[in-house]
N, C-alpha and C positions, 0 to 999 in steps of 0.2 A: 459409377460409384463416387460419392464425396469424399474427397481425400482432406484430412486435417492434421497439420503438424503442431504439436505441442512442444514449445520451447521451455526446457526445463533443465535442471542440473542434474537431476537423477530421476528414475522411474519410480518414484516413491508413492506414498499414499494418495496424494492429490491427483497425480498422473492416473493411477490405477482407478480412480473414481471417475475421472473424465473420461477415460479409455472405455470404460463399461458402459457409461451413459452414451457416448458417441456410437459404440458398435451396436447398441439397442436401434439407433437412427440409421444404421446401415453405412456408417462411416469407416473408411480405412484410416487408421491412426499411425502416425509416425512420431518419433521424438528425436529431438536434438537439443544442442546448448548453443547459446549465440556466440560463445567464445570458440566454438569449432566452425563457425560459418566463414567462409571467404566468398569473394566475388570475382567476376570477370566481366569487364565492361568493354564492349567492342561492337563497332557496326550498329550503334543505336540499339543494341541489345544487352540487358543485364543477365547474366547467369550466376547463380547461387549454389554453393557446394556446402556440404557437411563432411568434414574430414575428407576433403578432396573428392567426394563422390557427389555428382549432379543432384540437386534437390529436384524431384519430379514435378510435374505440374500439380499444385495443389488448389484447394478452394478456401482454406481457412487456416488461420494460425492462432493459436491460444498462447499467450505469454504468462508462463509461470515463474519465470526467473529471469533477472537481467543481471548479469555479473558485475561486480564493483570493478574499480581500476582508476586509471588517470582520466583526465577530462577527455583526451583524445579516445580512448578506449570506450567510455560511455557514450560518447557522439557516435562513434562506429557503430555500437550496438543499435543505438536508436535509429541511426540512418538505414540499417538493415531492414528494420521494421517499416520505415518509410518507403523503402523500395519494394517490399511486398506489397504495401498499399498501392503503389504505383503500378504494380503489375496486375492489379484488380482482385487481389487476395484480400478476403475479410479478415481483419486483425483485431483481436480483443485482448487487452485493451490497446489502442494505437499508440504510437509514439508521443503524440501531443497529449494523450490523456495521461500517459505515464509522467511526462514532464510536468504536468500541472500538479502532480501530487508528490513526486519524489523529492523535491525541494521544499522543506518545510517553511522556509522564509516566505516564498511566493505564495504558497497555500495560505498561511495565515493572513497575508495581504489581501488576497482575494477574499477570502471569508469575511474579513473585517470590513473591507471596502463595500461589501454588500449586506452588512448588518447582521451577520452570523456571528454569534459571541464565540471568541476563542480567549484562551489566557493571554494576559498581558505578556508581551515578548519583547526581548531585548538582544539585539546581536552586535558583536564586536569583531573587528579583525585585528589580531594579534593579542597575545598573552597579556601584555602590560596593561591594555586598555580594559580587558576583560577582569584582570585582577583589580583595577582601580575602581571599576564598578561595583565589584562585590565589597571592597573596603569601605565605601562610602553609601551605597544603596541597598545592601543585602537586607531583605525584610527578616524580622525576628524568627518566622516560620521556616525560613530557607527558600531556596529558588531551585528550579529543576534545570539541569543542564541535559541537552539532547544533541546527539550528532546531527548534522544538517541533513545528511543522507544516512538513512537508518531505519531499521525495522525490528519487531519482535522484542523491543525493549533492551536491545543490546546497548550498553555503555551509556545508559540513562541514569543519572545520579542525582540525589536530593542533596544540594550543597548548603551547608550551615556556617561555613567559615571561608573566607577567601584563601586560607592555607590548603584548603582541599584541592584547589584548582590545579596545583601542580601534580595531583594523582591521576588526573584525567588523561586518557590516551586521545590525544587529537593531533592528527598528521596535517588537517586542513589549515590550521591557523585561524578558522572561524569559530566563534563561539557563540552559540545560540542558548538564550535562557529563556524559560517560561515559568510564569507565575505558578506557584505551587498551590494548587486547590485541595485543601485539607478536608477530609470527611472522617467521621468517627470510625466507620467500618470502611476499610479499603475496598472500594468497588467502583466499576464503571460500566457502560453499556456498549456492546458491539452490535451494530446494525449492520447486516450484508444486504446490499442492495443490487438487484438484477433489474436493469432498466433498458426497456427497448422502446425507443420513441417516448410516448406518454403513458406506456404500461409499466407498472412496477410490481415486482415481487420482492418480497423483504423476509428475512430471518433475523431473529434477535435473541440476545440473551444477557444475563448480569453475569460480570467477571469479578470474583472476589479474589484478592491476594493477600500474602502475608506481609507485604510492604506496600508503598504507594504504587508499585508497578504490578498491574493486573493481568499482564500477558499470560496466556496459557504456556508459552514457552519458557515463562520465568516461574512455573509453579502455580499459576492462578487456577481457580476452580470455576467451572461454568454452571450456571443455574438457569433453567426456563421459568422465568417469573413475569407477571404482567408489569408492564412498564407505562407511564404516562404517553398519551398519544403525541404530546407534544415533542417527545424525544424522537418517535418515529418520523414526525413531521419534518424535524430539523435534518435528520439524516437525508430523507428524500430531497429536501431543498438543497442540500449541499451537493448531492448527486446529479440533479439538474443543473445547478450553477456551473459546475466543472464539466457538464456533459460527459459523465462517465457512464459506461455500460454495466460495469460490474466493480463494486467497491466495497471496502469494509470502513465503517464510520464510526469512530470511538467518541463517546460523549460521557461527561461527567456532570453530575448536579452539584452545585455549589451556591449555598445562600439563595435557594429559590430561582435560580437560574440555570440554563443548560448550556455548557460550553463543548464545542467541538475541540477534542485534543488532538485528533490526527485522522487523516484520511489515506486510506491504503488502496492503491489501484491494483496491487496484486497480492490480495488478501488470502490468508489461509482460512479454512472453515472446520478443520477436523474436530476442534473443541465443539463448535457451533453443532456440528452433525451429531455429536454424542447427545445432545439434548433435544433433537429435532427427529421426528418420526418420518418426514418427506425426505426424500433423497435430494440434496441440494444441487449435485451435479446434473440431475435430470432437468432442473429448471434453468441452469446456466445454459445447456445445449440449445435451449429455446431461442437464445440469442443468434444462432447460427441459422435458423430458419427463416428463409425470405418472405 
């Protein structure tokens, strides 16, 4: 029997979707959280434990949650994924692929270097430099502040005055600003890409928000609408460029151009599933078929 471990914070909706699809394929499914994993390294052998219980021999690891924490903690979590890989376990997504998207700065650099449009981006270390930038170069329409590591629209702010900077919760001392792409109806596109070698399966939707943040977790609504093929093609190019097996690509149209706003290597798809007839997790499981 194929044994698959899902690394998650809790056995919620996404876990249950994956578990059902995996069990259809005769997988035995386990769950655990990276923060509860410990290791023993001795005699050229690595043994992993969840809550001090040895992890049995497994074939696959699906990463649904990477806890936050200090640099040392995050490095530790990613190293656990690398050790799974080193033991011959198939990991989706791998530590390297997660690293390529979790840091918005590096993602923006890689996309721009390869001529995939992203909003203009400005990064500063320390509050005073960020404040000076806003005092001297803040566009009249405002600028978007995002945490360097973040998801689901948390702590994303549209700043229209340098005075608003002090209201931002920022423990990292790194300030990441992105051009505000205004559209008359707040919306963007989410394309979920499942990629195996040169074979792609994708799902898409339009997200509408009450503010410039269109995330479903922030009250955005999802609709299945026809979208221009160039938007799909841009998402597929991004997934291939970053060599990601499973990702969510957020794209916004602005002044007749399509911009990649974000790429998420551990994407949620509950909102998308609500407007899809196909079971998305059934297609995800195809990534585990040799």
